[in-house]
A tleap script that builds the chain and sets N, CA, C and O, in Angstrom:
source leaprc.protein.ff14SB
mol = sequence {
  NMET LYS VAL LEU PHE ASP ASN CYS THR SER
  PRO VAL LEU ALA SER THR LEU ASN GLY PHE
  ILE GLU HIE LEU GLY HIE SER ALA HIE HIE
  LEU LYS ASP LEU PRO CYS GLY ARG ASN ALA
  ASP ASP VAL GLU TRP ILE ALA LEU LEU ALA
  GLN GLU SER GLY THR TRP MET VAL ILE THR
  GLY ASP TYR ARG ILE GLN ARG ASN LYS ALA
  GLU ARG ALA ALA TYR ARG GLN ALA LYS LEU
  PHE GLY PHE VAL LEU ALA PRO ALA TYR GLN
  LYS THR PRO THR HIE GLN ILE ALA SER LEU
  LEU LEU TRP ARG TRP PRO GLU MET GLU LYS
  LEU PHE GLU LEU VAL GLY GLY ALA ALA LEU
  HIE GLU LEU PRO ILE GLY ARG SER GLY LYS
  ILE ARG PRO LEU PRO CLEU
}
set mol.1.N position { -98.238 15.206 12.885 }
set mol.1.CA position { -98.527 14.094 12.013 }
set mol.1.C position { -98.160 14.485 10.589 }
set mol.1.O position { -98.275 15.644 10.192 }
set mol.2.N position { -97.715 13.485 9.833 }
set mol.2.CA position { -97.448 13.649 8.412 }
set mol.2.C position { -98.379 12.713 7.656 }
set mol.2.O position { -98.620 11.581 8.078 }
set mol.3.N position { -98.896 13.195 6.541 }
set mol.3.CA position { -99.814 12.407 5.726 }
set mol.3.C position { -99.126 12.112 4.403 }
set mol.3.O position { -98.590 13.016 3.761 }
set mol.4.N position { -99.143 10.850 3.996 }
set mol.4.CA position { -98.561 10.458 2.715 }
set mol.4.C position { -99.659 10.014 1.767 }
set mol.4.O position { -100.485 9.169 2.111 }
set mol.5.N position { -99.664 10.586 0.577 }
set mol.5.CA position { -100.524 10.148 -0.515 }
set mol.5.C position { -99.629 9.345 -1.453 }
set mol.5.O position { -98.593 9.844 -1.894 }
set mol.6.N position { -100.013 8.118 -1.762 }
set mol.6.CA position { -99.164 7.296 -2.625 }
set mol.6.C position { -99.472 7.549 -4.099 }
set mol.6.O position { -100.248 8.443 -4.435 }
set mol.7.N position { -98.859 6.754 -4.971 }
set mol.7.CA position { -98.995 6.946 -6.421 }
set mol.7.C position { -100.405 6.694 -6.952 }
set mol.7.O position { -100.712 7.073 -8.082 }
set mol.8.N position { -101.247 6.075 -6.173 }
set mol.8.CA position { -102.624 5.826 -6.610 }
set mol.8.C position { -103.517 7.040 -6.363 }
set mol.8.O position { -104.727 6.984 -6.580 }
set mol.9.N position { -102.922 8.116 -5.917 }
set mol.9.CA position { -103.653 9.355 -5.665 }
set mol.9.C position { -102.973 10.501 -6.401 }
set mol.9.O position { -101.809 10.395 -6.789 }
set mol.10.N position { -103.689 11.574 -6.588 }
set mol.10.CA position { -103.158 12.741 -7.271 }
set mol.10.C position { -102.305 13.590 -6.323 }
set mol.10.O position { -102.663 13.765 -5.158 }
set mol.11.N position { -101.186 14.114 -6.816 }
set mol.11.CA position { -100.385 15.041 -5.998 }
set mol.11.C position { -101.183 16.271 -5.565 }
set mol.11.O position { -100.860 16.896 -4.555 }
set mol.12.N position { -102.213 16.616 -6.320 }
set mol.12.CA position { -103.064 17.759 -5.975 }
set mol.12.C position { -103.719 17.549 -4.612 }
set mol.12.O position { -103.899 18.507 -3.859 }
set mol.13.N position { -104.073 16.321 -4.292 }
set mol.13.CA position { -104.708 16.045 -3.004 }
set mol.13.C position { -103.755 16.335 -1.855 }
set mol.13.O position { -104.166 16.871 -0.825 }
set mol.14.N position { -102.491 15.987 -2.023 }
set mol.14.CA position { -101.500 16.245 -0.975 }
set mol.14.C position { -101.317 17.742 -0.757 }
set mol.14.O position { -101.292 18.204 0.384 }
set mol.15.N position { -101.189 18.493 -1.828 }
set mol.15.CA position { -100.981 19.936 -1.652 }
set mol.15.C position { -102.232 20.620 -1.106 }
set mol.15.O position { -102.126 21.576 -0.338 }
set mol.16.N position { -103.410 20.143 -1.493 }
set mol.16.CA position { -104.650 20.719 -0.974 }
set mol.16.C position { -104.784 20.454 0.521 }
set mol.16.O position { -105.061 21.370 1.296 }
set mol.17.N position { -104.589 19.201 0.926 }
set mol.17.CA position { -104.702 18.873 2.343 }
set mol.17.C position { -103.617 19.586 3.142 }
set mol.17.O position { -103.865 20.043 4.257 }
set mol.18.N position { -102.418 19.681 2.578 }
set mol.18.CA position { -101.333 20.366 3.278 }
set mol.18.C position { -101.717 21.814 3.592 }
set mol.18.O position { -101.461 22.301 4.693 }
set mol.19.N position { -102.324 22.493 2.632 }
set mol.19.CA position { -102.766 23.859 2.867 }
set mol.19.C position { -103.776 23.964 3.993 }
set mol.19.O position { -103.834 24.973 4.695 }
set mol.20.N position { -104.568 22.924 4.162 }
set mol.20.CA position { -105.601 22.921 5.192 }
set mol.20.C position { -105.055 22.581 6.571 }
set mol.20.O position { -105.557 23.102 7.567 }
set mol.21.N position { -104.029 21.711 6.662 }
set mol.21.CA position { -103.568 21.219 7.966 }
set mol.21.C position { -102.236 21.810 8.420 }
set mol.21.O position { -101.820 21.587 9.557 }
set mol.22.N position { -101.573 22.548 7.565 }
set mol.22.CA position { -100.241 23.065 7.891 }
set mol.22.C position { -100.245 23.939 9.152 }
set mol.22.O position { -99.332 23.853 9.973 }
set mol.23.N position { -101.260 24.767 9.298 }
set mol.23.CA position { -101.316 25.653 10.471 }
set mol.23.C position { -101.522 24.878 11.781 }
set mol.23.O position { -101.341 25.431 12.866 }
set mol.24.N position { -101.897 23.611 11.675 }
set mol.24.CA position { -102.076 22.762 12.856 }
set mol.24.C position { -100.782 22.042 13.238 }
set mol.24.O position { -100.747 21.282 14.206 }
set mol.25.N position { -99.719 22.291 12.465 }
set mol.25.CA position { -98.446 21.623 12.719 }
set mol.25.C position { -98.307 20.296 12.001 }
set mol.25.O position { -97.357 19.555 12.253 }
set mol.26.N position { -99.241 19.980 11.106 }
set mol.26.CA position { -99.201 18.747 10.322 }
set mol.26.C position { -98.704 19.071 8.911 }
set mol.26.O position { -98.580 20.237 8.537 }
set mol.27.N position { -98.428 18.043 8.153 }
set mol.27.CA position { -98.049 18.250 6.751 }
set mol.27.C position { -98.518 17.078 5.911 }
set mol.27.O position { -98.661 15.961 6.408 }
set mol.28.N position { -98.756 17.342 4.637 }
set mol.28.CA position { -99.169 16.299 3.691 }
set mol.28.C position { -98.182 16.273 2.542 }
set mol.28.O position { -97.750 17.320 2.060 }
set mol.29.N position { -97.824 15.069 2.100 }
set mol.29.CA position { -96.818 14.881 1.069 }
set mol.29.C position { -97.300 13.841 0.071 }
set mol.29.O position { -98.052 12.930 0.418 }
set mol.30.N position { -96.864 13.985 -1.152 }
set mol.30.CA position { -97.111 12.944 -2.141 }
set mol.30.C position { -95.843 12.119 -2.251 }
set mol.30.O position { -94.747 12.632 -2.027 }
set mol.31.N position { -95.979 10.857 -2.591 }
set mol.31.CA position { -94.845 9.953 -2.702 }
set mol.31.C position { -93.746 10.516 -3.604 }
set mol.31.O position { -92.563 10.287 -3.356 }
set mol.32.N position { -94.126 11.241 -4.634 }
set mol.32.CA position { -93.136 11.786 -5.569 }
set mol.32.C position { -92.172 12.758 -4.888 }
set mol.32.O position { -91.075 13.000 -5.391 }
set mol.33.N position { -92.581 13.318 -3.741 }
set mol.33.CA position { -91.759 14.289 -3.036 }
set mol.33.C position { -90.846 13.673 -1.981 }
set mol.33.O position { -90.011 14.372 -1.407 }
set mol.34.N position { -90.991 12.382 -1.720 }
set mol.34.CA position { -90.129 11.706 -0.750 }
set mol.34.C position { -88.808 11.310 -1.406 }
set mol.34.O position { -88.728 11.227 -2.631 }
set mol.35.N position { -87.773 11.065 -0.602 }
set mol.35.CA position { -86.469 10.682 -1.172 }
set mol.35.C position { -86.517 9.442 -2.067 }
set mol.35.O position { -85.732 9.338 -3.009 }
set mol.36.N position { -87.420 8.506 -1.790 }
set mol.36.CA position { -87.501 7.297 -2.612 }
set mol.36.C position { -88.131 7.575 -3.968 }
set mol.36.O position { -87.897 6.826 -4.917 }
set mol.37.N position { -88.917 8.625 -4.079 }
set mol.37.CA position { -89.476 9.045 -5.363 }
set mol.37.C position { -90.687 8.263 -5.832 }
set mol.37.O position { -91.112 7.288 -5.211 }
set mol.38.N position { -91.225 8.722 -6.945 }
set mol.38.CA position { -92.446 8.166 -7.530 }
set mol.38.C position { -92.294 6.712 -7.965 }
set mol.38.O position { -93.279 5.974 -7.990 }
set mol.39.N position { -91.078 6.285 -8.307 }
set mol.39.CA position { -90.883 4.932 -8.830 }
set mol.39.C position { -90.677 3.879 -7.741 }
set mol.39.O position { -90.459 2.707 -8.048 }
set mol.40.N position { -90.744 4.281 -6.494 }
set mol.40.CA position { -90.558 3.323 -5.398 }
set mol.40.C position { -91.732 2.350 -5.348 }
set mol.40.O position { -92.888 2.733 -5.527 }
set mol.41.N position { -91.407 1.083 -5.101 }
set mol.41.CA position { -92.507 0.135 -4.916 }
set mol.41.C position { -93.041 0.289 -3.491 }
set mol.41.O position { -92.423 0.950 -2.656 }
set mol.42.N position { -94.176 -0.317 -3.227 }
set mol.42.CA position { -94.847 -0.116 -1.941 }
set mol.42.C position { -93.982 -0.533 -0.753 }
set mol.42.O position { -93.933 0.177 0.251 }
set mol.43.N position { -93.310 -1.661 -0.853 }
set mol.43.CA position { -92.484 -2.138 0.264 }
set mol.43.C position { -91.366 -1.132 0.552 }
set mol.43.O position { -90.991 -0.935 1.708 }
set mol.44.N position { -90.835 -0.500 -0.491 }
set mol.44.CA position { -89.750 0.472 -0.317 }
set mol.44.C position { -90.218 1.718 0.437 }
set mol.44.O position { -89.564 2.140 1.391 }
set mol.45.N position { -91.351 2.316 0.020 }
set mol.45.CA position { -91.785 3.522 0.724 }
set mol.45.C position { -92.327 3.204 2.107 }
set mol.45.O position { -92.251 4.039 3.008 }
set mol.46.N position { -92.873 2.009 2.287 }
set mol.46.CA position { -93.328 1.606 3.618 }
set mol.46.C position { -92.127 1.520 4.563 }
set mol.46.O position { -92.201 1.958 5.711 }
set mol.47.N position { -91.026 0.954 4.075 }
set mol.47.CA position { -89.805 0.871 4.887 }
set mol.47.C position { -89.277 2.254 5.239 }
set mol.47.O position { -88.789 2.473 6.348 }
set mol.48.N position { -89.375 3.180 4.304 }
set mol.48.CA position { -88.930 4.552 4.565 }
set mol.48.C position { -89.780 5.191 5.672 }
set mol.48.O position { -89.241 5.838 6.570 }
set mol.49.N position { -91.097 5.011 5.609 }
set mol.49.CA position { -91.987 5.573 6.626 }
set mol.49.C position { -91.806 4.878 7.976 }
set mol.49.O position { -92.038 5.483 9.023 }
set mol.50.N position { -91.394 3.615 7.952 }
set mol.50.CA position { -91.212 2.852 9.192 }
set mol.50.C position { -90.153 3.488 10.089 }
set mol.50.O position { -90.182 3.323 11.309 }
set mol.51.N position { -89.230 4.207 9.486 }
set mol.51.CA position { -88.188 4.872 10.268 }
set mol.51.C position { -88.781 5.944 11.175 }
set mol.51.O position { -88.162 6.336 12.164 }
set mol.52.N position { -89.979 6.419 10.840 }
set mol.52.CA position { -90.663 7.424 11.645 }
set mol.52.C position { -92.055 6.927 12.025 }
set mol.52.O position { -92.999 7.717 12.049 }
set mol.53.N position { -92.201 5.661 12.318 }
set mol.53.CA position { -93.533 5.112 12.596 }
set mol.53.C position { -94.217 5.880 13.725 }
set mol.53.O position { -93.564 6.403 14.628 }
set mol.54.N position { -95.517 5.933 13.652 }
set mol.54.CA position { -96.289 6.655 14.645 }
set mol.54.C position { -96.569 8.089 14.249 }
set mol.54.O position { -97.401 8.753 14.866 }
set mol.55.N position { -95.882 8.572 13.228 }
set mol.55.CA position { -96.098 9.952 12.817 }
set mol.55.C position { -96.781 10.046 11.457 }
set mol.55.O position { -97.195 11.132 11.051 }
set mol.56.N position { -96.904 8.922 10.745 }
set mol.56.CA position { -97.442 8.940 9.382 }
set mol.56.C position { -98.848 8.380 9.295 }
set mol.56.O position { -99.180 7.377 9.926 }
set mol.57.N position { -99.667 9.053 8.498 }
set mol.57.CA position { -100.969 8.544 8.076 }
set mol.57.C position { -100.858 8.354 6.567 }
set mol.57.O position { -100.407 9.258 5.864 }
set mol.58.N position { -101.256 7.207 6.070 }
set mol.58.CA position { -101.173 6.898 4.650 }
set mol.58.C position { -102.564 6.988 4.032 }
set mol.58.O position { -103.539 6.495 4.600 }
set mol.59.N position { -102.646 7.620 2.865 }
set mol.59.CA position { -103.891 7.643 2.103 }
set mol.59.C position { -103.582 7.072 0.729 }
set mol.59.O position { -102.707 7.571 0.021 }
set mol.60.N position { -104.298 6.031 0.360 }
set mol.60.CA position { -104.036 5.331 -0.891 }
set mol.60.C position { -105.351 4.956 -1.572 }
set mol.60.O position { -106.416 4.963 -0.953 }
set mol.61.N position { -105.251 4.635 -2.834 }
set mol.61.CA position { -106.392 4.107 -3.565 }
set mol.61.C position { -106.165 2.641 -3.888 }
set mol.61.O position { -106.902 2.056 -4.681 }
set mol.62.N position { -105.154 2.047 -3.280 }
set mol.62.CA position { -104.672 0.721 -3.630 }
set mol.62.C position { -104.947 -0.286 -2.514 }
set mol.62.O position { -104.358 -0.205 -1.436 }
set mol.63.N position { -105.842 -1.229 -2.780 }
set mol.63.CA position { -106.156 -2.267 -1.796 }
set mol.63.C position { -105.074 -3.329 -1.689 }
set mol.63.O position { -105.147 -4.190 -0.812 }
set mol.64.N position { -104.056 -3.288 -2.574 }
set mol.64.CA position { -103.004 -4.311 -2.517 }
set mol.64.C position { -102.269 -4.308 -1.185 }
set mol.64.O position { -101.763 -5.345 -0.756 }
set mol.65.N position { -102.205 -3.158 -0.528 }
set mol.65.CA position { -101.536 -3.115 0.776 }
set mol.65.C position { -102.188 -4.126 1.715 }
set mol.65.O position { -101.514 -4.742 2.541 }
set mol.66.N position { -103.465 -4.285 1.586 }
set mol.66.CA position { -104.188 -5.228 2.430 }
set mol.66.C position { -104.100 -6.650 1.885 }
set mol.66.O position { -104.123 -7.607 2.660 }
set mol.67.N position { -104.001 -6.802 0.592 }
set mol.67.CA position { -104.118 -8.127 -0.034 }
set mol.67.C position { -102.792 -8.803 -0.352 }
set mol.67.O position { -102.701 -10.028 -0.285 }
set mol.68.N position { -101.769 -8.042 -0.695 }
set mol.68.CA position { -100.466 -8.596 -1.041 }
set mol.68.C position { -99.720 -8.957 0.245 }
set mol.68.O position { -99.551 -8.115 1.126 }
set mol.69.N position { -99.273 -10.218 0.348 }
set mol.69.CA position { -98.655 -10.700 1.583 }
set mol.69.C position { -97.445 -9.863 2.007 }
set mol.69.O position { -97.340 -9.477 3.172 }
set mol.70.N position { -96.541 -9.584 1.084 }
set mol.70.CA position { -95.319 -8.845 1.418 }
set mol.70.C position { -95.633 -7.413 1.845 }
set mol.70.O position { -95.064 -6.908 2.813 }
set mol.71.N position { -96.539 -6.766 1.120 }
set mol.71.CA position { -96.899 -5.386 1.446 }
set mol.71.C position { -97.636 -5.313 2.779 }
set mol.71.O position { -97.399 -4.417 3.589 }
set mol.72.N position { -98.519 -6.257 2.988 }
set mol.72.CA position { -99.278 -6.291 4.242 }
set mol.72.C position { -98.350 -6.506 5.429 }
set mol.72.O position { -98.491 -5.845 6.458 }
set mol.73.N position { -97.409 -7.423 5.291 }
set mol.73.CA position { -96.457 -7.685 6.377 }
set mol.73.C position { -95.585 -6.457 6.649 }
set mol.73.O position { -95.353 -6.099 7.804 }
set mol.74.N position { -95.111 -5.822 5.595 }
set mol.74.CA position { -94.285 -4.613 5.763 }
set mol.74.C position { -95.092 -3.503 6.426 }
set mol.74.O position { -94.588 -2.811 7.310 }
set mol.75.N position { -96.338 -3.331 6.005 }
set mol.75.CA position { -97.214 -2.288 6.544 }
set mol.75.C position { -97.466 -2.517 8.037 }
set mol.75.O position { -97.392 -1.591 8.844 }
set mol.76.N position { -97.766 -3.777 8.384 }
set mol.76.CA position { -98.004 -4.112 9.795 }
set mol.76.C position { -96.748 -3.902 10.626 }
set mol.76.O position { -96.804 -3.337 11.719 }
set mol.77.N position { -95.619 -4.358 10.105 }
set mol.77.CA position { -94.359 -4.235 10.832 }
set mol.77.C position { -93.988 -2.768 11.042 }
set mol.77.O position { -93.418 -2.413 12.074 }
set mol.78.N position { -94.307 -1.924 10.074 }
set mol.78.CA position { -94.014 -0.493 10.177 }
set mol.78.C position { -94.987 0.220 11.106 }
set mol.78.O position { -94.780 1.383 11.454 }
set mol.79.N position { -96.054 -0.477 11.508 }
set mol.79.CA position { -97.085 0.083 12.390 }
set mol.79.C position { -97.669 1.370 11.818 }
set mol.79.O position { -97.826 2.371 12.516 }
set mol.80.N position { -97.985 1.312 10.533 }
set mol.80.CA position { -98.561 2.476 9.866 }
set mol.80.C position { -100.073 2.489 10.016 }
set mol.80.O position { -100.707 1.447 10.179 }
set mol.81.N position { -100.628 3.670 9.958 }
set mol.81.CA position { -102.063 3.871 10.023 }
set mol.81.C position { -102.475 4.468 8.692 }
set mol.81.O position { -101.797 5.360 8.182 }
set mol.82.N position { -103.574 3.997 8.118 }
set mol.82.CA position { -103.948 4.563 6.833 }
set mol.82.C position { -105.388 4.364 6.427 }
set mol.82.O position { -106.173 3.673 7.076 }
set mol.83.N position { -105.691 5.012 5.315 }
set mol.83.CA position { -107.011 4.940 4.709 }
set mol.83.C position { -106.878 4.516 3.258 }
set mol.83.O position { -106.014 5.008 2.531 }
set mol.84.N position { -107.738 3.601 2.844 }
set mol.84.CA position { -107.862 3.230 1.444 }
set mol.84.C position { -109.119 3.912 0.930 }
set mol.84.O position { -110.194 3.770 1.512 }
set mol.85.N position { -108.980 4.646 -0.152 }
set mol.85.CA position { -110.137 5.312 -0.737 }
set mol.85.C position { -111.015 4.265 -1.410 }
set mol.85.O position { -110.519 3.427 -2.163 }
set mol.86.N position { -112.296 4.310 -1.145 }
set mol.86.CA position { -113.238 3.360 -1.732 }
set mol.86.C position { -113.158 3.410 -3.258 }
set mol.86.O position { -112.803 4.449 -3.816 }
set mol.87.N position { -113.480 2.310 -3.944 }
set mol.87.CA position { -113.383 2.265 -5.409 }
set mol.87.C position { -114.105 3.405 -6.134 }
set mol.87.O position { -113.680 3.806 -7.217 }
set mol.88.N position { -115.168 3.924 -5.568 }
set mol.88.CA position { -115.921 5.006 -6.220 }
set mol.88.C position { -115.074 6.260 -6.420 }
set mol.88.O position { -115.396 7.088 -7.273 }
set mol.89.N position { -114.002 6.414 -5.652 }
set mol.89.CA position { -113.129 7.578 -5.812 }
set mol.89.C position { -112.436 7.582 -7.175 }
set mol.89.O position { -112.065 8.643 -7.677 }
set mol.90.N position { -112.258 6.405 -7.776 }
set mol.90.CA position { -111.569 6.315 -9.063 }
set mol.90.C position { -112.294 7.081 -10.162 }
set mol.90.O position { -111.664 7.553 -11.109 }
set mol.91.N position { -113.610 7.207 -10.044 }
set mol.91.CA position { -114.405 7.883 -11.070 }
set mol.91.C position { -114.838 9.282 -10.631 }
set mol.91.O position { -115.645 9.923 -11.304 }
set mol.92.N position { -114.305 9.749 -9.510 }
set mol.92.CA position { -114.699 11.039 -8.954 }
set mol.92.C position { -113.672 12.099 -9.343 }
set mol.92.O position { -112.470 11.852 -9.244 }
set mol.93.N position { -114.120 13.272 -9.782 }
set mol.93.CA position { -113.180 14.344 -10.126 }
set mol.93.C position { -112.325 14.746 -8.914 }
set mol.93.O position { -112.785 14.696 -7.773 }
set mol.94.N position { -111.091 15.139 -9.181 }
set mol.94.CA position { -110.129 15.454 -8.131 }
set mol.94.C position { -110.637 16.528 -7.176 }
set mol.94.O position { -110.424 16.424 -5.968 }
set mol.95.N position { -111.299 17.550 -7.691 }
set mol.95.CA position { -111.763 18.613 -6.798 }
set mol.95.C position { -112.822 18.096 -5.814 }
set mol.95.O position { -112.915 18.588 -4.689 }
set mol.96.N position { -113.610 17.115 -6.230 }
set mol.96.CA position { -114.603 16.547 -5.323 }
set mol.96.C position { -113.940 15.639 -4.282 }
set mol.96.O position { -114.371 15.594 -3.130 }
set mol.97.N position { -112.901 14.924 -4.689 }
set mol.97.CA position { -112.160 14.091 -3.729 }
set mol.97.C position { -111.520 14.988 -2.675 }
set mol.97.O position { -111.579 14.695 -1.481 }
set mol.98.N position { -110.903 16.091 -3.127 }
set mol.98.CA position { -110.278 17.027 -2.188 }
set mol.98.C position { -111.311 17.562 -1.204 }
set mol.98.O position { -111.044 17.664 -0.006 }
set mol.99.N position { -112.480 17.899 -1.709 }
set mol.99.CA position { -113.556 18.406 -0.864 }
set mol.99.C position { -113.961 17.371 0.178 }
set mol.99.O position { -114.152 17.699 1.349 }
set mol.100.N position { -114.091 16.129 -0.251 }
set mol.100.CA position { -114.486 15.057 0.676 }
set mol.100.C position { -113.413 14.803 1.729 }
set mol.100.O position { -113.734 14.550 2.890 }
set mol.101.N position { -112.143 14.869 1.333 }
set mol.101.CA position { -111.064 14.675 2.306 }
set mol.101.C position { -111.079 15.782 3.365 }
set mol.101.O position { -110.902 15.516 4.553 }
set mol.102.N position { -111.290 17.013 2.926 }
set mol.102.CA position { -111.349 18.127 3.871 }
set mol.102.C position { -112.563 17.987 4.783 }
set mol.102.O position { -112.482 18.276 5.977 }
set mol.103.N position { -113.680 17.548 4.227 }
set mol.103.CA position { -114.892 17.352 5.007 }
set mol.103.C position { -114.686 16.274 6.073 }
set mol.103.O position { -115.131 16.420 7.212 }
set mol.104.N position { -114.000 15.180 5.684 }
set mol.104.CA position { -113.827 14.035 6.584 }
set mol.104.C position { -112.591 14.161 7.481 }
set mol.104.O position { -112.391 13.342 8.378 }
set mol.105.N position { -111.753 15.196 7.239 }
set mol.105.CA position { -110.486 15.310 7.959 }
set mol.105.C position { -110.633 15.222 9.479 }
set mol.105.O position { -109.883 14.462 10.090 }
set mol.106.N position { -111.547 15.949 10.131 }
set mol.106.CA position { -111.642 15.832 11.597 }
set mol.106.C position { -111.874 14.393 12.074 }
set mol.106.O position { -111.308 13.967 13.081 }
set mol.107.N position { -112.704 13.660 11.349 }
set mol.107.CA position { -112.955 12.251 11.674 }
set mol.107.C position { -111.690 11.410 11.501 }
set mol.107.O position { -111.358 10.577 12.344 }
set mol.108.N position { -111.001 11.645 10.397 }
set mol.108.CA position { -109.778 10.889 10.102 }
set mol.108.C position { -108.707 11.166 11.156 }
set mol.108.O position { -108.039 10.247 11.628 }
set mol.109.N position { -108.554 12.416 11.512 }
set mol.109.CA position { -107.559 12.805 12.512 }
set mol.109.C position { -107.872 12.183 13.874 }
set mol.109.O position { -106.978 11.681 14.555 }
set mol.110.N position { -109.133 12.220 14.258 }
set mol.110.CA position { -109.537 11.648 15.544 }
set mol.110.C position { -109.289 10.140 15.574 }
set mol.110.O position { -108.806 9.607 16.573 }
set mol.111.N position { -109.617 9.461 14.486 }
set mol.111.CA position { -109.390 8.016 14.399 }
set mol.111.C position { -107.898 7.703 14.489 }
set mol.111.O position { -107.505 6.737 15.143 }
set mol.112.N position { -107.077 8.507 13.844 }
set mol.112.CA position { -105.618 8.348 13.902 }
set mol.112.C position { -105.139 8.444 15.353 }
set mol.112.O position { -104.332 7.628 15.799 }
set mol.113.N position { -105.633 9.430 16.076 }
set mol.113.CA position { -105.218 9.629 17.465 }
set mol.113.C position { -105.701 8.496 18.362 }
set mol.113.O position { -104.983 8.089 19.276 }
set mol.114.N position { -106.903 7.981 18.118 }
set mol.114.CA position { -107.460 6.923 18.954 }
set mol.114.C position { -106.823 5.564 18.704 }
set mol.114.O position { -106.503 4.834 19.643 }
set mol.115.N position { -106.643 5.233 17.437 }
set mol.115.CA position { -106.201 3.887 17.078 }
set mol.115.C position { -104.681 3.763 17.080 }
set mol.115.O position { -104.141 2.750 17.526 }
set mol.116.N position { -103.996 4.779 16.590 }
set mol.116.CA position { -102.541 4.693 16.517 }
set mol.116.C position { -102.101 3.899 15.309 }
set mol.116.O position { -102.700 4.018 14.240 }
set mol.117.N position { -101.068 3.094 15.456 }
set mol.117.CA position { -100.464 2.417 14.320 }
set mol.117.C position { -101.081 1.092 13.947 }
set mol.117.O position { -102.000 0.597 14.600 }
set mol.118.N position { -100.547 0.527 12.869 }
set mol.118.CA position { -100.927 -0.781 12.340 }
set mol.118.C position { -102.433 -0.929 12.146 }
set mol.118.O position { -103.053 -1.847 12.683 }
set mol.119.N position { -103.005 -0.021 11.378 }
set mol.119.CA position { -104.433 -0.098 11.085 }
set mol.119.C position { -104.690 0.438 9.683 }
set mol.119.O position { -103.978 1.314 9.192 }
set mol.120.N position { -105.712 -0.102 9.058 }
set mol.120.CA position { -106.110 0.317 7.726 }
set mol.120.C position { -107.633 0.405 7.704 }
set mol.120.O position { -108.324 -0.498 8.175 }
set mol.121.N position { -108.144 1.496 7.155 }
set mol.121.CA position { -109.582 1.728 7.095 }
set mol.121.C position { -109.982 2.115 5.682 }
set mol.121.O position { -109.191 2.689 4.933 }
set mol.122.N position { -111.215 1.795 5.329 }
set mol.122.CA position { -111.744 2.221 4.043 }
set mol.122.C position { -112.512 3.526 4.241 }
set mol.122.O position { -113.395 3.623 5.093 }
set mol.123.N position { -112.153 4.526 3.432 }
set mol.123.CA position { -112.836 5.811 3.479 }
set mol.123.C position { -113.899 5.808 2.391 }
set mol.123.O position { -113.567 5.858 1.207 }
set mol.124.N position { -115.172 5.750 2.772 }
set mol.124.CA position { -116.237 5.675 1.778 }
set mol.124.C position { -116.416 7.000 1.041 }
set mol.124.O position { -116.046 8.063 1.538 }
set mol.125.N position { -116.980 6.911 -0.129 }
set mol.125.CA position { -117.305 8.114 -0.885 }
set mol.125.C position { -118.491 8.775 -0.184 }
set mol.125.O position { -119.352 8.087 0.364 }
set mol.126.N position { -118.532 10.046 -0.201 }
set mol.126.CA position { -119.634 10.762 0.431 }
set mol.126.C position { -119.279 11.247 1.818 }
set mol.126.O position { -118.236 10.904 2.376 }
set mol.127.N position { -120.154 12.037 2.348 }
set mol.127.CA position { -119.879 12.692 3.621 }
set mol.127.C position { -120.443 11.968 4.825 }
set mol.127.O position { -120.065 12.268 5.957 }
set mol.128.N position { -121.327 11.033 4.605 }
set mol.128.CA position { -121.980 10.415 5.756 }
set mol.128.C position { -121.719 8.921 5.893 }
set mol.128.O position { -122.131 8.317 6.883 }
set mol.129.N position { -121.041 8.307 4.917 }
set mol.129.CA position { -120.765 6.875 5.018 }
set mol.129.C position { -119.831 6.579 6.177 }
set mol.129.O position { -118.996 7.406 6.545 }
set mol.130.N position { -119.978 5.400 6.744 }
set mol.130.CA position { -119.140 5.018 7.883 }
set mol.130.C position { -117.761 4.568 7.417 }
set mol.130.O position { -117.630 3.812 6.454 }
set mol.131.N position { -116.746 5.041 8.111 }
set mol.131.CA position { -115.379 4.581 7.880 }
set mol.131.C position { -115.310 3.183 8.489 }
set mol.131.O position { -115.651 2.981 9.655 }
set mol.132.N position { -114.863 2.227 7.683 }
set mol.132.CA position { -114.851 0.854 8.217 }
set mol.132.C position { -113.428 0.317 8.263 }
set mol.132.O position { -112.643 0.550 7.344 }
set mol.133.N position { -113.096 -0.402 9.332 }
set mol.133.CA position { -111.763 -0.992 9.447 }
set mol.133.C position { -111.606 -2.137 8.457 }
set mol.133.O position { -112.553 -2.873 8.180 }
set mol.134.N position { -110.408 -2.272 7.935 }
set mol.134.CA position { -110.079 -3.381 7.040 }
set mol.134.C position { -109.146 -4.330 7.770 }
set mol.134.O position { -108.297 -3.886 8.543 }
set mol.135.N position { -109.286 -5.614 7.542 }
set mol.135.CA position { -108.389 -6.569 8.209 }
set mol.135.C position { -106.955 -6.408 7.704 }
set mol.135.O position { -106.717 -6.230 6.509 }
set mol.136.N position { -106.032 -6.473 8.615 }
set mol.136.CA position { -104.607 -6.430 8.268 }
set mol.136.C position { -104.016 -7.758 8.622 }
set mol.136.O position { -102.820 -7.974 8.424 }
savepdb mol mol.pdb
quit
């Protein structure tokens, strides 16, 4: 599996998670490291990931993927699986977000394996909140 962190997240999160999951045969990347680059709009990077659908997990802080018609349609068509970080993450220091992602990683990975593509979930702040599915 490959994990993509979009522009609404810090590149530090991608490198931190990558260090944690690399030995499992997975990898984490920030959008800035993909061929489309940091300036790609959402529909563009979604199309790029669609070429390898089924292998990508998306982590974003942007609810527009769910709300914007074009982005939502592209996301569904690409059969991507992802997590939207709850709004409370915006005010949380990066090291605490990284800690929470590592803490929740087994849950996130299991959900990815069970659900597969074309799904979006909200990742709550904290270690015990329930991950809830978002309508696509």
